[in-house]
C-alpha positions in Angstrom: 47.6 -37.9 58.5 51.1 -36.8 59.6 53.6 -38.9 61.5 56.3 -36.3 61.9 59.0 -34.7 59.7 56.3 -33.6 57.2 55.7 -37.3 56.3 52.0 -37.9 55.4 50.5 -41.3 55.1 47.2 -43.2 55.6 45.9 -45.9 57.9 47.6 -49.2 57.4 49.4 -47.6 54.4 52.9 -46.8 55.5 55.5 -47.1 52.7 59.0 -45.8 51.9 58.2 -44.1 48.7 56.9 -40.6 47.9 58.0 -37.8 50.3 59.3 -40.2 52.9 62.8 -40.3 51.3 63.4 -36.5 51.8 63.3 -36.7 55.6 63.9 -40.4 56.1 67.3 -40.1 57.8 66.1 -37.6 60.4 62.9 -39.5 61.0 64.5 -42.9 61.5 67.3 -41.6 63.8 64.6 -40.1 66.1 62.5 -43.2 65.9 65.1 -46.0 66.6 67.3 -46.0 69.7 71.1 -46.1 69.0 70.5 -46.1 65.2 74.0 -44.9 64.3 75.6 -47.0 67.1 74.1 -50.0 65.4 75.7 -48.9 62.1 79.0 -48.7 63.8 78.6 -52.2 65.4 77.8 -53.7 62.0 81.0 -52.2 60.6 83.0 -53.7 63.5 81.4 -57.1 63.0 82.3 -57.0 59.3 86.0 -57.2 60.2 85.5 -60.9 61.0 83.8 -61.9 57.7 84.6 -59.4 54.9 87.7 -60.6 53.0 89.4 -59.3 49.9 87.2 -60.2 46.9 84.2 -60.8 49.2 80.7 -60.2 47.9 78.5 -58.5 50.6 74.9 -57.4 50.6 72.6 -54.9 52.4 69.0 -55.8 52.1 66.7 -52.8 52.3 69.4 -50.3 51.6 67.1 -47.2 51.9 69.2 -44.0 51.4 72.5 -45.8 51.5 73.8 -44.6 54.9 74.9 -48.0 56.2 76.3 -49.5 53.0 78.5 -46.5 52.4 79.9 -46.7 55.9 80.6 -50.4 55.4 82.3 -49.9 52.1 84.5 -47.1 53.4 85.3 -49.0 56.5 86.5 -52.0 54.4 88.0 -50.0 51.5 91.5 -51.4 52.3 90.4 -54.8 51.2 91.0 -55.2 47.4 88.1 -56.2 45.1 85.5 -56.3 47.8 82.0 -55.7 46.4 78.9 -54.2 48.2 75.5 -54.8 46.7 72.5 -52.8 48.1 69.0 -53.8 47.3 65.8 -51.9 47.9 62.3 -52.1 46.3 61.6 -48.4 46.4 63.0 -46.5 43.4 63.1 -43.2 45.3 65.3 -44.7 48.0 67.6 -46.2 45.4 67.9 -42.9 43.6 68.8 -41.2 46.9 71.3 -43.9 47.8 73.0 -43.6 44.4 73.6 -39.9 45.0 74.9 -40.6 48.5 77.2 -43.4 47.4 78.3 -42.0 44.0 81.9 -41.6 45.1 82.4 -45.1 46.3 83.1 -47.4 43.4 82.8 -50.7 45.4 79.0 -50.2 45.8 76.4 -51.5 43.4 72.7 -50.5 44.0 69.6 -52.1 42.5 65.9 -51.5 42.7 64.5 -55.0 43.2 62.5 -57.2 45.6 64.9 -58.9 48.0 62.8 -62.0 47.7 63.4 -62.2 43.9 67.0 -61.1 43.6 69.4 -63.6 42.1 72.1 -63.6 44.8 75.7 -64.4 44.3 77.5 -66.4 47.0 78.3 -63.9 49.8 80.4 -63.7 52.9 78.3 -61.0 54.7 74.6 -60.1 54.5 73.0 -57.3 56.5 69.3 -56.6 57.0 69.0 -53.5 59.2 65.4 -53.0 60.3 64.2 -54.4 57.0 62.8 -57.9 57.3 60.1 -56.7 59.8 58.4 -55.2 56.8 58.3 -58.5 54.8 54.9 -60.3 55.1 55.2 -63.1 57.7 54.1 -65.7 55.1 57.2 -64.9 53.1 59.7 -64.4 55.8 60.9 -68.0 56.2 61.5 -68.2 52.4 63.8 -65.2 52.6 65.7 -66.5 55.6 66.2 -69.8 53.7 67.5 -67.9 50.7 69.9 -65.9 52.8 71.3 -69.1 54.4 71.6 -70.9 51.1 73.5 -67.9 49.5 76.1 -67.5 52.3 79.5 -69.1 52.0 80.4 -71.5 54.8 81.6 -69.3 57.6 79.7 -66.3 56.3 77.6 -64.1 58.5 74.0 -62.7 58.5 73.5 -59.6 60.6 69.9 -59.0 61.4 68.5 -55.9 63.3 64.8 -55.9 64.0 62.1 -54.4 66.2 61.0 -57.2 68.4 57.8 -57.9 70.4 57.8 -58.8 74.1 57.6 -62.5 75.1 54.1 -62.0 76.7 51.4 -59.4 77.2 52.9 -57.8 80.3 56.3 -57.3 78.8 54.8 -56.0 75.6 52.8 -53.4 77.5 56.0 -52.3 79.3 58.2 -52.0 76.2 55.4 -50.2 74.3 55.2 -47.6 77.1 58.9 -47.2 77.3 59.2 -46.8 73.5 56.5 -44.2 73.4 58.3 -42.3 76.1 61.5 -42.4 74.0 59.7 -41.0 70.9 58.1 -38.3 73.0 61.5 -37.3 74.4 62.8 -37.1 70.8 60.2 -34.6 69.8 57.3 -36.6 68.4 53.8 -35.4 69.5 51.2 -37.8 70.9 49.3 -37.4 67.6 52.4 -38.3 65.6 52.9 -41.4 67.6 49.3 -42.5 67.3 49.2 -41.8 63.6 52.5 -43.7 63.0 51.1 -46.7 64.8 47.9 -46.6 62.7 50.0 -46.3 59.5 52.0 -49.4 60.3 49.1 -51.7 60.9 49.6 -54.8 58.8 52.8 -53.2 57.4 55.3 -53.6 60.2 55.0 -57.0 61.8 57.7 -57.6 64.4 58.4 -61.1 65.8 59.6 -61.8 69.3 63.2 -62.6 70.0 62.2 -66.3 70.0 60.3 -65.8 66.7 63.4 -64.4 65.0 65.6 -67.2 66.4 63.1 -69.7 65.1 63.3 -68.3 61.6 67.1 -68.4 61.7 67.3 -72.0 63.1 64.7 -73.3 60.6 66.8 -71.8 57.8 69.8 -73.8 59.0 71.7 -71.4 61.3 73.1 -73.0 64.4 75.6 -70.4 65.6 73.6 -67.4 66.7 73.9 -64.7 69.3 72.3 -61.4 70.2 74.8 -58.5 69.7 72.7 -55.5 70.7 69.5 -55.0 72.6 67.5 -52.0 73.7 64.0 -52.8 74.9 62.1 -53.6 71.7 65.1 -53.3 69.3 67.6 -56.2 68.8 70.5 -57.1 66.7 71.5 -60.7 65.9 74.6 -62.3 64.5 74.2 -65.6 62.7 77.1 -67.5 61.2 76.8 -70.3 58.7 
């Protein structure tokens, strides 16, 4: 079944490999409100945490759009290092082409749960952790906290569920309207929802805050919110 932009997938079988990589940038920009504005915000936040010689990560680097923006935005800081991790080889290959002219970027195809992290000042997960199985999510948050330097930041953007059934119904309707306005057909929207069953598992705002707090974060704030999409800043 097709979900838009010539992307074909099956029920409960969405993944980021195969032909997804070819139209991913267009597809995600039409699917996520303020996608590029969120990228800009992450860059602005990096001013407060990325220092000369800092090690910084993007988890779920996909085609390398955000990590390249971050590296260029911070290129005046000597010896800063950007490491992008993604488990899909096709995405990493695409990111390497996109980032080939930025020497501060290192890209690797690896599971973000298994990577041997260096101590970092800045870690970003931009609509990535929602695809990690819930049973493994706290483990990842714990590792992120452990591998941040004191005063370092974790920037988390996620799709979020409503706090109860009424609000979830409202935000689902508003989001479907958004996708319709952006050119997705009703069939595309239904098929995408079917493909994401058991693959995309958003938590509520409180659910994400709980993960952050159990990992050890105390200083947390929401930095961006649009209906069912939210960005968090957590400082160690």
